[in-house]
N, C-alpha and C positions, 0 to 999 in steps of 0.2 A: 888411422886409418882401421887400426881397429876397433874404435869406438864406432864408427860406419859397418860396420860390420855385427857391432852386437844391437846395432839398431836397427839395424835388415834381419834380426834373425830376432826380434822380439815384433815386429810386426805382424804374422802369423797371430800368434798373442793375443797380441792387443785387437787385434780382428774378433777372431772369437770370443773376448774380453766385451767389447761391442757390440757384436749381436746378442751375446744373454741379456746385457740390460734392460729390452725393451721384456723377455721374460721376467726375469726378480722384478720387476715393479711393478709385475701384475701378479704374479706368487702371492698377494696375498689379495682378501676376501673387498670388495669395494663395500664400500658406507658409505652415508653422507657425511660423516667427518669426512672419511678419505676425497668425498668431492671436493668438500671446503678447503682442505689442506693444498691438494694440488690445483684448485679453480686461480687464476691469476689474479693481481691485484684488485682489479677495477669488479672482478666479478665476486671477491671477497668482501668488496662493499657495500655490493649493490645484495647479497647475501646478507649481511648482516641489516643493513636499511630495512630490509621487511621482516625479517625476525623481528626486531626492532619499534617497528611499524606496527605489526600484528599486537606487540604485548603493552603498546603507548596507547591502544584500539579498544584491548581491554581495560583498559585501567580506567578513560577515558570514561566506559560505558558502567562501568562498577562506581568509578564519581559517582554521575548524574544519576543513576538511579540511585545512587542509597543518599543524594541527597534530600531525597524526597520534593514536594511540591515548589520549592527553590529552583528556578531557572537558571542556569548558571554555562559555561562556553565550551567548547570542544566540538561544537557541530559541525564547524566547517572543518574541522581537519576528520572527522569520520567524514565525511561528505569525500572533500579530498584523496582519502585512503580508497573510497569506493571507484573510482579512476585510475588513480597514480598508484596504487599498487599492482593492478596485472598490468599495465604498461612499462613501469620500472623492471618487472621480471620478464618479456619481452624484448628491453631494451639490451639486457644482459642475457638472455639467451640467443636475441644474433648477434649482441660483440660474440659469443663463444664460441656459436654457428664460423660467425666470418675467421676466427681464430683457426679453431680445426680445418674448416676449407684451405686456408693457407699453409696451414703445416702441412694436411694431405701436397698441397700440389708442390710442394718445394721440395717430400721425396722424392728417391729414386728409387726403391726398393719396394713390394709387397708389406701395406700395415699390414696384420696381425687384425681382426673383428676385436678382441678383448682393449684393444687398445683402441679402436672407433667407441666402441660402448664407454671407454671414460669417458671420453670428450661429448659423446650423447647422454649420461647420465649425469653433466653438468647443467648442459644446455634445458634439459628436462627440471633438474631440480627448479631453475632459475623460472622456469613457468608455472610450477606448481607453486614453491612462494606466492611469484607475485602471485597469482590464482586465490590460494588462502588470507593470504593480505586485504585485498580483492573484496571472498567472505565474507570478512570479517569484519570490513568497513563495512558494508551493505547492512551485512543483521545488527551489527550494533546500531548502522543510523536510523534502521527501524523504529528501535527499541527504547531511541531517545526519543525521534519524530514519535513515535504512538506515547513516549514519559508529557513529552511537550501538549498534544494534542489533549491528553484525559486532563492535563491541570489547565486549561486555559479553557475546554471546554465546564470545568469545574467550580471557576471563577468566574464564568458568564451565567 
């Protein structure tokens, strides 16, 4: 009986602690690293994939431009990244937005704006990374195609 009354006495303290958790979670300033750390596992995989694909496109571009008149592979990867990068970013953003909306629908209390901004920043980060990957893919593909055109025309 004494144990039950102790638990009942602790309930207001527990409710106060639970109410303070969102405020404590937002006490630190939000950074892109923080967005990544707090993202869901599928979103993290898409973020890492987009960053790795962008870096790989730059490596392929550097290798193709440094190869001289030799024509080597890599154009298909760059061509695929032109379209696939933005689509991967949009798929990740849609997944993040869906999770954000589902979580909002399941909350009974009002949600502070700074909590909503964290979900929105995750969505915007995915869109940005997708657009950056696509842009790097387009520019790299143009540079490689121009190199191929010059090589082919010089040989003709």
